[in-house]
VOKE-697882 format. One record per residue (C-alpha): residue in three letters; z, y, x. Coordinates in steps of 0.25 Angstrom, whole numbers. Example, Ala and Ser with C-alpha at 12.3 -4.5 7.8 and 13.67 -1.06 7.14 Angstrom:
VOKE-697882
+------+-------+-------+-------+
: rest :    zz :    yy :    xx :
+------+-------+-------+-------+
:  ala :    31 :   -18 :    49 :
:  ser :    29 :    -4 :    55 :
+------+-------+-------+-------+
//
This chain:
VOKE-697882
+------+-------+-------+-------+
: rest :    zz :    yy :    xx :
+------+-------+-------+-------+
:  unk :   -34 :  -148 :  -127 :
:  unk :   -23 :  -154 :  -124 :
:  unk :   -11 :  -147 :  -119 :
:  unk :   -14 :  -157 :  -106 :
:  unk :   -28 :  -150 :  -104 :
:  unk :   -25 :  -137 :  -108 :
:  unk :   -15 :  -137 :   -98 :
:  unk :   -24 :  -143 :   -86 :
:  unk :   -33 :  -132 :   -90 :
:  unk :   -22 :  -121 :   -88 :
:  unk :   -21 :  -127 :   -73 :
:  unk :   -33 :  -128 :   -70 :
:  unk :   -37 :  -113 :   -74 :
:  unk :   -20 :  -110 :   -68 :
:  unk :   -23 :  -115 :   -53 :
:  unk :   -34 :  -107 :   -49 :
:  unk :   -28 :   -94 :   -52 :
:  unk :   -13 :   -98 :   -45 :
:  unk :   -21 :  -100 :   -33 :
:  unk :   -27 :   -87 :   -33 :
:  unk :   -15 :   -80 :   -37 :
:  unk :   -11 :   -87 :   -23 :
:  unk :   -20 :   -82 :   -15 :
:  unk :   -18 :   -67 :   -21 :
:  unk :   -13 :   -55 :   -13 :
:  unk :     0 :   -53 :   -13 :
:  unk :     9 :   -42 :    -7 :
:  unk :    22 :   -49 :     2 :
:  unk :    26 :   -37 :    10 :
:  unk :    24 :   -20 :     9 :
:  unk :    29 :   -10 :    20 :
:  unk :    28 :     3 :    22 :
:  unk :    28 :     9 :    34 :
:  unk :    31 :    23 :    43 :
:  unk :    22 :    26 :    54 :
:  unk :    27 :    36 :    65 :
:  unk :    18 :    43 :    75 :
:  unk :    25 :    43 :    89 :
:  unk :    23 :    55 :    99 :
:  unk :    17 :    45 :   109 :
:  unk :     5 :    42 :    97 :
:  unk :    12 :    28 :    96 :
:  unk :    19 :    25 :    79 :
:  unk :    30 :    18 :    75 :
:  unk :    32 :    11 :    64 :
:  unk :    42 :    12 :    53 :
:  unk :    43 :     2 :    39 :
:  unk :    53 :    15 :    32 :
:  unk :    48 :    21 :    20 :
:  unk :    53 :    34 :    24 :
:  unk :    41 :    42 :    31 :
:  unk :    46 :    55 :    40 :
:  unk :    35 :    67 :    37 :
:  unk :    31 :    68 :    51 :
:  unk :    15 :    73 :    49 :
:  unk :     5 :    65 :    59 :
:  unk :    17 :    56 :    65 :
:  unk :    20 :    48 :    52 :
:  unk :    12 :    37 :    43 :
:  unk :    16 :    28 :    32 :
:  unk :    11 :    16 :    27 :
:  unk :    13 :     3 :    19 :
:  unk :     8 :   -12 :    22 :
:  unk :     8 :   -21 :    13 :
:  unk :     6 :   -36 :    16 :
:  unk :    -2 :   -45 :     7 :
:  unk :    -2 :   -61 :     5 :
:  unk :   -16 :   -67 :     3 :
:  unk :   -21 :   -52 :     6 :
:  unk :   -38 :   -50 :     2 :
:  unk :   -46 :   -46 :    12 :
:  unk :   -45 :   -32 :     7 :
:  unk :   -35 :   -24 :    -1 :
:  unk :   -41 :   -15 :   -12 :
:  unk :   -29 :    -6 :   -14 :
:  unk :   -24 :     8 :   -20 :
:  unk :   -15 :    17 :   -13 :
:  unk :    -6 :    28 :   -19 :
:  unk :     0 :    39 :   -11 :
:  unk :    10 :    46 :   -19 :
:  unk :    17 :    58 :   -14 :
:  unk :    29 :    65 :   -19 :
:  unk :    22 :    80 :   -16 :
:  unk :     7 :    83 :   -11 :
:  unk :     1 :    80 :     0 :
:  unk :    -2 :    93 :     9 :
:  unk :   -13 :    86 :    11 :
:  unk :   -20 :    72 :     9 :
:  unk :   -28 :    64 :    19 :
:  unk :   -32 :    53 :    11 :
:  unk :   -47 :    50 :    12 :
:  unk :   -51 :    41 :    -3 :
:  unk :   -40 :    44 :    -8 :
:  unk :   -36 :    51 :   -20 :
:  unk :   -27 :    63 :   -20 :
:  unk :   -18 :    66 :   -34 :
:  unk :   -21 :    79 :   -37 :
:  unk :    -6 :    83 :   -34 :
:  unk :   -10 :    79 :   -21 :
:  unk :     3 :    69 :   -20 :
:  unk :    -2 :    55 :   -19 :
:  unk :   -15 :    48 :   -14 :
:  unk :   -23 :    38 :   -21 :
:  unk :   -31 :    30 :   -11 :
:  unk :   -40 :    15 :   -14 :
:  unk :   -40 :    10 :    -2 :
:  unk :   -46 :    -6 :     3 :
:  unk :   -38 :   -11 :    14 :
:  unk :   -39 :   -25 :    22 :
:  unk :   -28 :   -33 :    27 :
:  unk :   -24 :   -36 :    40 :
:  unk :   -15 :   -47 :    38 :
:  unk :   -12 :   -47 :    25 :
:  unk :    -9 :   -31 :    26 :
:  unk :   -14 :   -19 :    21 :
:  unk :    -9 :    -5 :    24 :
:  unk :   -10 :     9 :    23 :
:  unk :    -6 :    19 :    31 :
:  unk :    -4 :    37 :    28 :
:  unk :     1 :    47 :    36 :
:  unk :    10 :    59 :    34 :
:  unk :     2 :    73 :    35 :
:  unk :     7 :    87 :    34 :
:  unk :    11 :    91 :    20 :
:  unk :    15 :    77 :    15 :
:  unk :    27 :    79 :     6 :
:  unk :    40 :    73 :     9 :
:  unk :    47 :    64 :     1 :
:  unk :    44 :    51 :    -7 :
:  unk :    30 :    44 :    -8 :
:  unk :    25 :    31 :   -12 :
:  unk :    13 :    23 :   -10 :
:  unk :     8 :    13 :   -18 :
:  unk :    -3 :     4 :   -19 :
:  unk :   -11 :    -7 :   -28 :
:  unk :   -20 :   -16 :   -26 :
:  unk :   -25 :   -26 :   -38 :
:  unk :   -13 :   -32 :   -45 :
:  unk :    -6 :   -37 :   -33 :
:  unk :    -2 :   -24 :   -24 :
:  unk :     4 :   -15 :   -32 :
:  unk :    16 :    -8 :   -22 :
:  unk :    22 :     4 :   -20 :
:  unk :    26 :    10 :    -6 :
:  unk :    39 :    21 :    -7 :
:  unk :    44 :    31 :     5 :
:  unk :    45 :    43 :     8 :
:  unk :    42 :    54 :    18 :
:  unk :    55 :    62 :    24 :
:  unk :    55 :    74 :    35 :
:  unk :    57 :    69 :    47 :
+------+-------+-------+-------+
//
């Protein structure tokens, strides 16, 4: 095969791949959020990595904005604590034998290209550094680091 024909074959083979890569999901923004329940029943939202230890009042979570978001995202989320939790209320999650982590396989539906998960503090949750690792296929691999502190 001549070099001109070989190049033509390479361009034809590469063209569909390039088109597919452009349509692949891609993370364009991430955010970690803390919600605090107020006495009047409302919530305030704060973009911060400091979570006050207020069981029953403080929740935290992450969101990811996706370009070319698929109709659904199958992801793995692992919440890692610095010490065992007093109790886990994480239905469908696999809890580590030492009580310091919950691994959850979830299927979430993007809304306007955004996905996210929310957790709430409970009595007995430890203070200190925490992480949430999320991954999906080969396009999503993100870690959120935050700290739960005494108020």
